C-alpha positions as CSV (number, residue, x, y, z in Angstrom):
1,M,23.5,-11.2,-11.0
2,I,23.9,-10.3,-14.9
3,C,22.1,-8.0,-16.4
4,I,21.5,-8.4,-20.0
5,L,20.3,-5.7,-22.1
6,L,18.2,-6.6,-26.0
7,V,18.8,-4.2,-28.9
8,A,19.2,-6.8,-31.9
9,G,15.7,-6.3,-33.3
10,H,16.1,-5.1,-37.2
11,G,13.8,-3.1,-39.7
12,T,11.0,-1.4,-37.6
13,L,7.9,0.3,-38.6
14,L,9.2,3.0,-36.9
15,E,12.9,3.3,-38.6
16,S,10.8,3.2,-42.0
17,H,8.6,6.0,-40.9
18,I,11.4,8.1,-40.0
19,K,13.2,7.2,-43.3
20,N,9.8,8.3,-45.4
21,D,8.9,11.4,-43.2
22,Q,8.7,14.3,-45.3
23,S,8.7,16.9,-42.7
24,G,12.6,17.1,-42.6
25,L,12.2,16.9,-39.0
26,Y,13.5,13.9,-38.2
27,S,16.2,13.5,-40.6
28,F,18.5,13.4,-38.1
29,L,17.2,10.4,-36.7
30,E,17.7,8.4,-40.2
31,D,19.5,5.0,-39.7
32,V,19.7,5.6,-35.4
33,P,18.8,1.8,-34.3
34,K,15.6,3.0,-31.6
35,A,17.7,2.1,-28.6
36,L,19.5,5.2,-29.3
37,L,16.9,7.3,-30.0
38,P,15.7,10.6,-27.8
39,G,14.3,9.0,-24.8
40,V,12.3,11.0,-21.8
41,G,14.5,13.4,-20.0
42,G,16.7,14.3,-23.2
43,M,18.6,11.1,-22.8
44,K,18.4,8.2,-25.0
45,I,16.8,5.0,-24.6
46,L,19.5,3.2,-24.0
47,D,21.4,5.9,-21.9
48,F,18.0,5.8,-19.2
49,W,18.5,2.2,-19.2
50,W,22.1,1.3,-18.4
51,K,21.8,4.1,-15.8
52,A,19.4,2.2,-14.0
53,V,21.6,-1.2,-14.2
54,N,25.2,0.2,-14.1
55,T,26.1,-0.7,-10.4
56,R,28.4,-3.0,-9.3
57,Q,26.3,-3.7,-5.9
58,L,23.6,-5.1,-8.3
59,F,25.1,-6.8,-10.8
60,S,28.7,-8.7,-11.5
61,E,28.2,-7.9,-15.5
62,V,26.2,-6.4,-17.9
63,Y,25.9,-7.7,-21.4
64,L,24.7,-5.8,-24.6
65,V,23.1,-8.4,-27.5
66,T,23.0,-6.5,-30.6
67,N,22.8,-7.8,-34.7
68,A,25.7,-6.7,-37.2
69,D,23.8,-4.1,-38.8
70,K,23.8,-2.2,-36.1
71,Y,26.8,-2.8,-34.1
72,K,29.5,0.2,-35.1
73,H,26.6,2.4,-33.8
74,Y,26.8,0.2,-30.5
75,E,30.1,0.0,-30.5
76,R,30.6,3.8,-30.7
77,W,27.9,4.3,-28.4
78,A,29.8,2.4,-25.4
79,T,33.2,3.9,-25.9
80,A,31.6,7.2,-25.4
81,N,29.2,5.9,-22.0
82,D,32.0,3.9,-20.1
83,F,30.5,0.4,-21.1
84,P,32.9,-2.4,-21.9
85,V,32.9,-3.0,-25.2
86,E,33.7,-6.7,-25.1
87,N,30.6,-7.1,-23.2
88,I,28.7,-6.6,-26.3
89,I,27.5,-9.5,-28.1
90,N,27.1,-9.2,-31.8
91,D,24.5,-11.9,-33.2
92,G,25.9,-12.2,-37.2
93,T,22.1,-11.0,-38.5
94,T,22.1,-7.8,-41.0
95,T,18.7,-8.2,-42.2
96,Y,15.0,-9.0,-40.8
97,E,14.6,-12.1,-42.6
98,T,17.9,-13.1,-41.1
99,R,16.9,-12.8,-37.6
100,L,17.5,-15.2,-34.4
101,G,14.4,-14.4,-32.7
102,A,14.9,-12.6,-28.9
103,V,14.6,-16.3,-27.5
104,A,17.4,-17.2,-29.0
105,D,19.3,-13.8,-29.0
106,L,18.8,-14.3,-25.1
107,E,20.7,-18.3,-25.9
108,L,23.1,-16.6,-27.4
109,A,24.5,-14.6,-25.0
110,I,24.2,-17.1,-22.2
111,S,26.2,-19.8,-24.4
112,S,28.6,-17.5,-25.6
113,K,29.4,-15.9,-22.5
114,K,29.0,-19.4,-20.7
115,L,27.5,-17.6,-18.1
116,N,26.1,-19.3,-15.5
117,D,24.2,-17.0,-12.8
118,D,20.6,-15.8,-12.4
119,I,20.0,-13.4,-15.4
120,M,17.7,-9.9,-15.1
121,L,16.8,-9.0,-19.0
122,I,15.7,-6.0,-20.2
123,A,14.5,-5.0,-24.0
124,A,16.9,-1.6,-23.8
125,D,14.4,0.0,-26.5
126,M,11.6,0.4,-24.5
127,L,10.4,4.2,-23.5
128,C,10.0,4.3,-19.6
129,A,7.7,6.8,-17.8
130,D,9.1,6.8,-14.6
131,Q,12.6,7.3,-14.2
132,N,13.1,6.9,-10.4
133,F,12.2,3.3,-9.7
134,D,14.2,1.5,-7.9
135,M,16.1,-1.2,-9.3
136,A,17.2,-2.7,-6.1
137,Q,13.8,-3.5,-4.9
138,V,13.0,-5.5,-8.5
139,I,16.1,-7.7,-7.2
140,K,14.6,-7.6,-3.6
141,F,11.7,-9.0,-4.6
142,F,12.9,-11.5,-7.1
143,Q,15.2,-13.4,-4.1
144,L,12.5,-13.5,-2.1
145,K,9.8,-14.8,-4.2
146,G,12.3,-17.5,-5.0
147,G,10.9,-18.1,-8.7
148,E,11.5,-16.1,-12.2
149,L,9.9,-12.6,-12.3
150,A,8.0,-10.7,-14.6
151,I,7.6,-7.2,-14.7
152,Y,4.1,-6.0,-15.5
153,Y,2.0,-2.0,-15.4
154,E,-1.5,-1.3,-15.5
155,L,-2.3,-0.3,-18.9
156,E,-3.3,3.4,-19.4
157,E,-7.0,3.8,-21.0
158,S,-5.9,4.8,-24.7
159,E,-3.6,1.5,-24.7
160,S,-5.1,-1.8,-26.5
161,T,-4.5,-5.4,-24.6
162,S,-4.5,-6.8,-28.2
163,S,-0.9,-5.9,-29.0
164,R,0.6,-6.6,-25.6
165,G,1.5,-9.9,-23.1
166,I,-1.0,-9.4,-21.0
167,V,-0.9,-11.1,-17.5
168,E,-3.6,-12.2,-14.8
169,V,-2.1,-12.4,-11.1
170,C,-2.8,-14.4,-8.3
171,P,-3.3,-11.3,-5.7
172,D,-2.7,-13.5,-2.3
173,T,0.6,-15.6,-3.7
174,L,1.4,-12.8,-6.7
175,R,2.2,-15.8,-8.9
176,I,1.2,-15.3,-12.4
177,K,-2.0,-17.9,-13.2
178,R,-1.9,-17.1,-16.8
179,F,0.1,-15.0,-19.5
180,F,-1.7,-14.2,-22.9
181,E,0.3,-12.9,-25.5
182,K,-1.6,-10.6,-27.7
183,P,-5.1,-11.7,-26.6
184,Q,-8.4,-11.6,-28.3
185,F,-10.7,-9.3,-27.0
186,G,-12.5,-10.9,-24.5
187,E,-10.1,-13.5,-24.0
188,T,-8.8,-12.2,-20.8
189,S,-10.2,-8.9,-18.3
190,S,-6.9,-8.5,-17.3
191,R,-5.4,-4.8,-18.3
192,M,-1.8,-6.0,-16.5
193,A,0.8,-5.8,-19.2
194,S,4.1,-7.8,-19.1
195,V,6.9,-6.1,-20.6
196,V,10.5,-7.2,-21.8
197,F,12.0,-7.4,-18.3
198,Y,12.4,-10.4,-17.0
199,C,14.8,-12.1,-14.1
200,F,15.3,-15.8,-14.4
201,Q,16.7,-18.1,-11.9
202,R,20.1,-20.1,-13.4
203,E,18.1,-23.2,-12.4
204,S,15.9,-22.7,-14.9
205,L,18.0,-21.3,-17.9
206,H,17.7,-24.8,-19.6
207,T,14.0,-24.0,-20.4
208,L,15.8,-21.6,-23.2
209,E,16.9,-24.5,-25.2
210,T,14.1,-26.8,-24.5
211,F,11.5,-24.2,-25.8
212,L,14.1,-23.1,-29.0
213,T,13.7,-26.7,-29.9
214,Q,10.0,-27.3,-29.4
215,F,9.6,-23.7,-31.7
216,P,12.3,-24.1,-34.0
217,A,10.2,-20.9,-36.3
218,T,11.8,-17.6,-35.9
219,E,8.8,-15.9,-36.0
220,D,7.9,-17.9,-32.7
221,R,10.8,-17.3,-30.9
222,V,9.4,-14.1,-29.1
223,L,10.0,-13.9,-25.5
224,G,6.1,-13.4,-25.4
225,K,5.8,-16.7,-26.7
226,Y,8.2,-17.9,-24.2
227,M,6.5,-16.7,-21.4
228,E,3.3,-17.7,-22.5
229,W,4.9,-21.4,-22.8
230,L,7.0,-21.5,-19.4
231,I,4.1,-20.0,-17.7
232,N,0.8,-21.8,-19.2
233,T,2.6,-25.3,-20.7
234,A,6.1,-26.0,-18.4
235,K,4.1,-24.8,-15.5
236,V,7.6,-22.7,-14.1
237,P,6.3,-21.1,-11.0
238,V,7.1,-17.1,-12.6
239,Y,6.0,-14.3,-10.2
240,G,4.5,-11.1,-10.7
241,M,6.1,-7.4,-10.0
242,K,4.1,-4.3,-10.6
243,L,6.0,-1.2,-11.2
244,P,4.2,2.1,-10.7
245,T,5.2,3.5,-14.3
246,G,4.4,2.7,-18.3
247,F,6.5,1.3,-21.0
248,Q,6.6,1.5,-24.5
249,L,8.2,-0.9,-26.8
250,I,8.8,1.4,-29.6
251,G,9.9,-1.2,-32.3
252,Q,5.8,-2.3,-32.3
253,V,4.9,1.5,-33.4
254,G,5.3,3.9,-35.7
255,L,6.5,7.2,-36.0
256,S,3.6,9.3,-34.7
257,D,3.3,6.9,-31.5
258,Y,6.7,7.4,-30.9
259,T,6.6,11.1,-31.0
260,K,3.3,10.7,-28.8
261,W,4.5,8.7,-26.2
262,L,7.6,10.5,-25.9
263,A,6.4,13.5,-25.2
264,H,3.2,12.2,-22.8
265,Y,5.9,10.4,-20.7
266,S,7.8,13.6,-20.6
267,S,5.0,15.5,-19.5
268,L,5.1,13.3,-17.0
269,K,8.7,13.4,-15.9
270,N,8.3,17.7,-16.3
271,E,5.4,17.9,-13.9
272,P,6.2,19.8,-10.4
273,N,7.2,17.9,-7.6
274,V,3.6,16.5,-5.8
275,K,1.8,19.1,-3.8
276,A,1.8,18.5,-0.2
277,I,-0.7,16.1,0.4
278,T,-2.9,16.1,4.1
279,C,-5.0,13.0,5.0
280,R,-7.2,13.4,8.1
281,A,-8.3,9.9,10.5
282,Y,-10.8,10.7,13.1
283,A,-11.6,9.8,16.3
284,R,-14.1,7.0,17.2
285,I,-16.0,5.6,19.4
286,G,-17.1,2.3,19.9
287,V,-20.8,2.3,20.3
288,M,-21.6,-1.6,21.2
289,G,-19.6,-4.8,21.6
290,N,-15.8,-3.8,22.9
291,P,-13.9,-4.9,23.5
292,S,-15.0,-8.3,21.9
293,D,-13.5,-7.2,18.5
294,G,-9.7,-9.1,19.6
295,Y,-11.9,-12.2,20.5
296,F,-13.9,-13.0,17.3
297,G,-16.9,-10.9,18.7
298,K,-19.0,-8.0,17.0
299,T,-18.9,-4.3,17.5
300,I,-20.5,-1.3,16.2
301,S,-18.2,1.7,16.2
302,M,-18.4,5.4,15.1
303,S,-16.0,7.5,13.5
304,I,-16.3,11.4,15.2
305,A,-15.7,14.8,13.9
306,N,-14.3,16.2,16.7
307,F,-11.1,15.1,17.0
308,W,-8.7,13.6,14.3
309,A,-5.0,13.2,13.6
310,E,-4.4,14.5,10.5
311,V,-1.1,14.1,8.5
312,T,1.1,15.9,5.9
313,I,3.5,14.6,3.1
314,S,5.1,16.3,0.6
315,E,8.0,15.6,-1.7
316,S,11.8,16.9,-0.7
317,K,15.3,15.8,-1.3
318,N,15.7,14.3,1.8
319,L,13.6,11.7,3.9
320,V,12.6,13.9,7.0
321,L,10.1,13.1,9.6
322,V,9.0,16.3,11.6
323,P,8.8,15.9,15.3
324,H,5.2,17.5,16.7
325,A,6.2,20.3,18.7
326,L,3.7,19.5,21.8
327,N,4.0,15.3,20.9
328,D,8.0,14.7,20.5
329,P,9.4,18.1,22.8
330,T,13.6,18.3,22.4
331,E,13.4,21.8,24.0
332,F,12.3,22.1,27.6
333,G,12.5,25.1,30.0
334,S,14.0,23.6,32.5
335,L,15.0,20.2,34.1
336,L,11.6,21.0,35.9
337,D,9.6,21.5,33.1
338,L,11.1,18.3,31.3
339,Y,10.3,16.3,34.6
340,Y,6.6,17.6,34.4
341,I,5.9,16.7,30.6
342,S,8.1,13.7,30.9
343,R,5.9,12.5,34.1
344,K,2.3,13.6,32.3
345,E,2.8,12.2,29.0
346,G,5.6,9.8,28.8
347,Y,8.4,9.5,26.5
348,L,6.1,8.1,23.8
349,G,5.0,10.9,21.2
350,G,3.7,9.9,17.4
351,L,7.0,10.7,15.8
352,R,7.6,6.7,16.0
353,L,4.6,6.0,14.6
354,L,5.4,7.6,11.7
355,Q,8.4,5.7,11.1
356,A,6.8,2.6,12.1
357,T,4.7,2.8,9.6
358,C,7.1,4.2,6.8
359,K,9.2,1.0,7.5
360,K,6.0,-1.1,7.4
361,F,4.8,0.2,4.5
362,Y,8.2,-0.3,2.6
363,Q,8.1,-4.0,3.8
364,F,4.3,-4.4,2.4
365,C,5.5,-3.2,-0.9
366,S,8.5,-5.2,-0.9
367,E,6.6,-8.4,0.0
368,K,3.6,-7.4,-2.5
369,G,5.6,-6.8,-5.3
370,I,5.1,-3.2,-5.8
371,A,7.9,-1.3,-6.8
372,L,8.0,2.1,-5.3
373,S,9.4,5.5,-7.6
374,K,12.6,6.6,-5.9
375,Q,11.2,9.7,-4.3
376,N,11.7,11.1,-0.8
377,F,9.5,13.2,0.9
378,T,9.0,15.0,4.3
379,L,6.2,13.8,7.0
380,K,4.6,16.0,9.5
381,Y,1.7,15.1,11.4
382,N,-0.9,16.8,13.9
383,V,-3.3,15.5,16.0
384,N,-6.3,17.0,18.7
385,I,-7.6,13.5,20.0
386,P,-7.3,13.3,23.7
387,R,-4.7,11.3,24.4
388,Q,-4.7,8.0,26.8
389,V,-8.8,8.2,27.1
390,G,-9.2,5.1,24.3
391,L,-10.4,7.5,21.7
392,A,-8.0,5.9,19.0
393,G,-5.6,8.4,18.7
394,S,-2.8,6.1,18.3
395,S,-3.6,4.1,15.2
396,A,-5.6,7.4,13.8
397,I,-1.8,8.7,13.3
398,V,-1.3,5.3,11.7
399,S,-4.1,5.5,9.3
400,A,-3.6,9.2,8.5
401,T,0.0,8.1,7.4
402,L,-1.1,5.4,5.2
403,K,-3.5,7.3,3.5
404,C,-0.6,10.1,2.5
405,L,1.8,7.0,2.1
406,M,-0.8,5.7,-0.6
407,K,-1.4,8.6,-2.4
408,F,2.5,10.0,-2.7
409,Y,3.0,6.9,-4.5
410,N,0.0,6.0,-6.4
411,L,-0.9,3.1,-4.7
412,T,-4.9,1.3,-5.4
413,D,-7.0,-0.1,-3.6
414,D,-5.9,-3.0,-6.5
415,D,-2.4,-2.5,-4.5
416,M,-4.0,-2.8,-1.1
417,P,-7.4,-3.6,-0.6
418,K,-9.2,-1.4,2.0
419,S,-10.5,-4.9,4.0
420,I,-6.6,-5.7,4.6
421,R,-5.5,-2.0,5.5
422,P,-6.6,-2.4,9.2
423,N,-4.8,-5.5,9.7
424,F,-1.8,-3.5,8.3
425,I,-2.3,-0.9,10.7
426,L,-2.8,-3.0,13.9
427,E,0.6,-4.8,12.6
428,V,2.4,-1.5,12.9
429,E,1.1,-1.2,16.5
430,K,1.5,-4.2,17.8
431,E,4.7,-5.9,16.0
432,E,6.9,-2.4,15.7
433,L,5.6,-0.9,18.6
434,F,4.0,-3.7,20.6
435,I,0.9,-2.0,21.1
436,T,-1.9,-4.0,23.0
437,A,-4.4,-2.9,20.5
438,G,-7.7,-4.9,18.5
439,L,-9.3,-4.4,14.9
440,Q,-12.0,-2.7,16.2
441,D,-9.9,1.1,15.7
442,R,-8.4,0.1,12.8
443,V,-11.7,-0.8,11.1
444,V,-13.7,2.2,11.6
445,Q,-10.8,4.5,10.7
446,V,-10.7,3.0,7.1
447,Y,-13.9,2.5,6.8
448,E,-15.1,5.4,8.5
449,G,-19.2,6.6,9.2
450,L,-20.9,4.1,11.4
451,V,-19.9,0.9,11.0
452,Y,-21.0,-2.9,11.8
453,M,-18.3,-5.2,12.3
454,D,-18.4,-8.9,12.6
455,F,-14.9,-11.0,13.6
456,N,-15.9,-14.5,13.7
457,R,-13.4,-16.9,13.8
458,S,-14.2,-18.5,10.5
459,L,-14.4,-15.4,8.6
460,M,-11.2,-14.4,9.9
461,D,-9.7,-17.5,9.3
462,E,-10.5,-18.2,5.9
463,H,-10.0,-14.6,4.7
464,G,-7.6,-12.7,7.3
465,F,-10.7,-10.1,8.2
466,G,-14.3,-9.7,9.2
467,N,-17.2,-9.0,7.9
468,Y,-17.6,-5.0,7.5
469,V,-21.0,-3.3,7.1
470,Q,-20.9,0.6,6.5
471,M,-24.1,1.4,8.4
472,D,-26.5,4.7,7.4
473,I,-24.8,7.7,9.1
474,Q,-28.5,8.8,9.7
475,C,-28.6,6.0,12.0
476,A,-26.7,7.0,14.7
477,P,-28.3,9.1,18.1
478,P,-27.6,12.2,19.4
479,F,-24.1,11.3,22.1
480,W,-22.9,12.2,24.3
481,L,-18.9,12.2,25.3
482,A,-17.0,12.7,28.5
483,Y,-13.5,12.4,29.3
484,L,-10.8,12.5,32.1
485,R,-8.9,15.9,31.8
486,D,-5.4,14.8,33.1
487,P,-5.3,10.7,32.2
488,S,-3.2,8.2,33.3
489,D,-2.1,5.1,30.9
490,S,-5.4,3.4,30.2
491,G,-3.7,0.3,28.9
492,V,-4.6,-1.5,32.4
493,I,-8.0,-1.5,31.4
494,H,-7.7,-5.1,29.6
495,S,-6.4,-6.6,32.8
496,N,-5.8,-10.6,32.8
497,V,-8.6,-11.0,30.5
498,R,-6.8,-12.2,27.7
499,Q,-5.3,-14.6,29.1
500,R,-8.1,-15.8,30.9
501,W,-10.1,-15.9,27.4
502,L,-6.7,-18.0,25.7
503,N,-7.0,-21.0,28.3
504,G,-10.4,-21.3,28.1
505,D,-12.1,-19.5,31.0
506,P,-16.4,-20.3,30.2
507,D,-17.2,-17.0,31.3
508,V,-14.8,-14.6,29.2
509,I,-16.1,-16.8,26.0
510,E,-19.3,-16.4,27.5
511,A,-19.5,-13.0,27.7
512,M,-17.3,-12.2,23.9
513,Q,-20.3,-14.1,22.7
514,L,-22.9,-11.9,24.3
515,F,-21.2,-8.9,23.8
516,A,-21.7,-9.9,20.3
517,E,-25.5,-10.5,20.8
518,L,-26.3,-7.2,21.9
519,T,-24.5,-5.8,19.0
520,D,-26.5,-7.7,16.5
521,K,-29.8,-6.1,18.8
522,A,-27.7,-2.9,18.9
523,K,-27.8,-3.1,14.7
524,D,-31.4,-3.6,14.4
525,A,-32.4,-0.7,17.0
526,M,-30.3,1.3,15.3
527,E,-31.3,0.6,11.6
528,Q,-34.6,1.7,13.8
529,K,-34.0,4.8,15.6
530,N,-35.5,3.0,18.7
531,W,-33.4,4.8,20.7
532,H,-34.9,3.5,24.6
533,E,-33.7,0.3,23.0
534,L,-30.2,1.2,21.9
535,A,-29.9,2.6,25.3
536,E,-30.6,-0.7,27.3
537,L,-28.5,-2.2,25.3
538,M,-25.6,0.4,26.4
539,N,-26.2,0.1,29.8
540,K,-26.1,-4.0,30.1
541,N,-22.8,-3.9,27.9
542,L,-21.2,-1.9,30.4
543,Q,-22.0,-4.0,33.2
544,L,-21.2,-7.0,31.4
545,R,-17.6,-5.4,30.9
546,R,-18.0,-4.4,34.6
547,S,-18.5,-8.1,35.6
548,I,-15.7,-9.5,33.4
549,F,-13.0,-6.8,33.6
550,T,-14.0,-6.1,37.8
551,D,-14.5,-2.3,39.4
552,A,-11.0,-2.5,40.1
553,C,-9.8,-2.7,36.6
554,L,-11.9,-0.2,35.5
555,G,-10.4,2.8,37.6
556,P,-12.2,5.4,40.1
557,G,-11.6,7.7,37.0
558,N,-13.7,5.8,34.7
559,L,-16.4,4.6,37.5
560,K,-16.8,8.4,38.7
561,M,-18.3,9.3,35.0
562,I,-19.9,6.5,35.1
563,E,-21.6,7.4,38.6
564,I,-22.4,11.0,37.6
565,A,-24.1,9.3,33.9
566,K,-26.4,7.0,36.1
567,Q,-27.4,9.2,38.8
568,H,-28.6,11.5,35.5
569,G,-30.7,8.7,34.4
570,S,-28.3,8.9,31.0
571,A,-27.4,5.2,29.7
572,V,-24.0,4.9,29.5
573,K,-21.0,2.8,28.6
574,L,-17.1,3.0,27.8
575,P,-16.2,3.5,24.2
576,G,-12.9,2.5,24.3
577,S,-9.6,0.9,26.8
578,G,-11.0,3.4,29.0
579,G,-10.4,7.1,30.2
580,A,-13.8,8.2,28.6
581,V,-18.1,7.7,28.7
582,I,-20.4,7.8,26.0
583,G,-23.8,8.1,27.1
584,L,-27.7,8.8,25.4
585,C,-29.5,11.5,27.4
586,F,-33.0,12.1,25.4
587,D,-34.4,15.2,28.1
588,Q,-32.7,18.4,27.2
589,K,-33.1,19.8,31.1
590,K,-31.4,16.2,32.6
591,M,-29.0,16.8,29.6
592,S,-27.4,20.6,31.2
593,E,-27.5,19.2,34.4
594,L,-25.6,16.2,33.2
595,K,-23.4,18.5,31.5
596,K,-22.5,20.5,35.0
597,A,-22.7,17.5,36.6
598,F,-19.5,16.1,34.6
599,Q,-17.3,20.0,34.2
600,E,-18.0,20.6,38.2
601,A,-16.2,17.3,38.3
602,G,-13.5,17.7,36.5
603,F,-14.6,16.2,33.3
604,V,-14.5,17.1,30.2
605,F,-17.8,17.0,28.2
606,C,-18.9,17.5,24.7
607,Q,-21.4,16.5,22.4
608,I,-20.5,14.0,19.6
609,V,-20.4,15.2,15.6
610,P,-20.9,11.9,13.8
611,Y,-18.2,11.6,10.7
612,C,-19.7,11.1,7.7
613,P,-17.1,10.0,5.1
614,G,-16.4,12.6,2.2
615,S,-18.0,15.3,4.0
616,T,-14.7,17.0,5.3
617,S,-11.4,18.3,4.1
618,E,-9.0,15.5,2.7
619,Q,-7.0,17.5,0.1
620,K,-4.2,17.7,-1.8
C-alpha cells in the first residue's frame, strides 16, 4: 500500500490572519505552510502524520504533494526528518487562482509516479486530537471490507455540519449510504463528519480521471465533491470507519479558531491518565420460563444485589491481566493443597474470561470499523457469586469486563447498541470458551433490574435479538434463595434436551411453548402483584422442567432443596442451570423454619435483594 500526504493548498484564511496579526505573537509563523505550523504535543502538524505513516510494515512508499510556492519549505523539512526528497511532488502552481484542486493533485501523484497499488490519502495539514490511534487498524479494516474507505468522526457540539462533509453510514454493513458536502440545515440529521483521510483500491483509481473529465472547473475538484459523486452518483461501495478522535482542517479556519482547537486538543492530550474505572455486573435469578431462552421461548429474570462480579481497568504501560488470588491460584501450600483446590474448583478461573472478552472486543471493533486508541491497560477482577450454582457468575465477569472496555475506549450506545451486547457476551463464552449457555443471563446483566424477554424465532431471525422489556422492580415479590454449599459442575442439568429439540421431539417443543405461556402469565401476575398466582406458576415451571429433564438429570442436591421447600409449603423453582433454588413463602413463621431446615441440611440460605439499576456502585 502507498500513502500520499496532501499539502498543496494556497493562500488560506489562516495564513492571511497570521500575516495581518497586530499583536506580534505569531510573526514567527508568517509564510510558514499550514502543515508546518505547531500541532498537538509540540510537534509540527506534518511531523505527527509522518510519524503515523512512517512504517515499512504498512506502506511501501510515502509521497508528499505540495505546490511550487511552498516546495522549498517542505524540501527543508524532508532533509531534517528523514523523508525522501525525491518523493516530494511539486504541482507547479504558485497562487490560489492557478491551483489544480485536491483531486487533480492526487491524480498527478498517481500518474507521475506511475502508481499501481492501493492508496491511503491524508490531508497532512489536519489537527488530530488523538495522537495514539492505530493506523494498522485502519488498513486492516480497509482490507477486510474490500471497498473504498472513508474515515469519519462524531462532531463535537460546537461544530457545525455546514462546513464539513457529512456521511450517513449503514449500521449493519458500515457502507456509506449518502455523502453530503457541506449540507444545508435540515438536509441530514447525521453528525458524522468525513475528513480527508481515505483509502482507495487500485481498481478504483480510474474514477479520478472520470471525475476530472466530468468536472473541469477547479472549484469542483475538491475531495468532498469527489466523494459525494463517488458515493451518491457512481454508486461505488465506500465504507466508513469511525475514529475516536476529532479533526480540524486548519486551512478552512482563521487564526482564532486555529489557536482554539490547538489549545483544546492539547488539553485533551495533557489530561492525566485515565483514572481507574470500576464496573459491576450482578448475579441473576431466573424467575420464570427458564431454560426456554435457548429454545426461542420467553423468560423473566432479575438481577440481584446479593452477589456481583467487579472488574477494574486502569491505564498502564503494558497490557496486564491480573490473576485473582483465589480463582486463578498460582501458588499452593503443598502438593496436597493443589490437589484439593483443583478437585474442588477445577482449572478454569476468571482470567480466561477477561482474556476472551478483550480478544472478542478487539475483533468486534475491527469488524465494525471502530478504531481504538493505542492505550494499554491493567485489568483485574473480583467476584463473590457462588460458583457452579446457576447464578450466572461467568457471564457477570464478561459483562463487567465489557462495560470497562467500553468506558475505557469511549464506546457509545451507537458503537455497540444495548440490544446486541448480550449476543456479544454469549459469543465470548460459546465461541471462545465453549461454554454452553443461552441469552437470558446476558440480557438481564446488560439491561439490569427485572426484565421480560421474548426470544421468538422470527424476532431472533430478523433482528438477531429478542424483545427485552424492563419491568418495574417493585413488581418483584420477596424471593428467598438457597444453594449448594459445595457444588459439583451443574452443566449436566441440560442433559440431552438440546439434541432432542434439534431433532424435533414434540414433547420438548411443546414444553418450550408451555414455558413461554407460563412466562406471559407470570408477567401479568407480577404486574398485578398477585403473589399467590405467581407462586403457583413457579411450581408449574418446576414441574414442567422436571418432566422434560427428568429427576435423574437434576441430581440429588437439587432434589433435596426442592423437597425441603415443598415440606414447608413454599413455592420453589430452579433459578438457573442447577445448584440453587428460589421460592416464595408468605408466612414468617414458616419462613424461619424453612431457613433453619436449609441450613441444618448443609445449604446456604438468604433473602434476595433485587438490584435496581442506577442504585449502586459503578464509579470512575
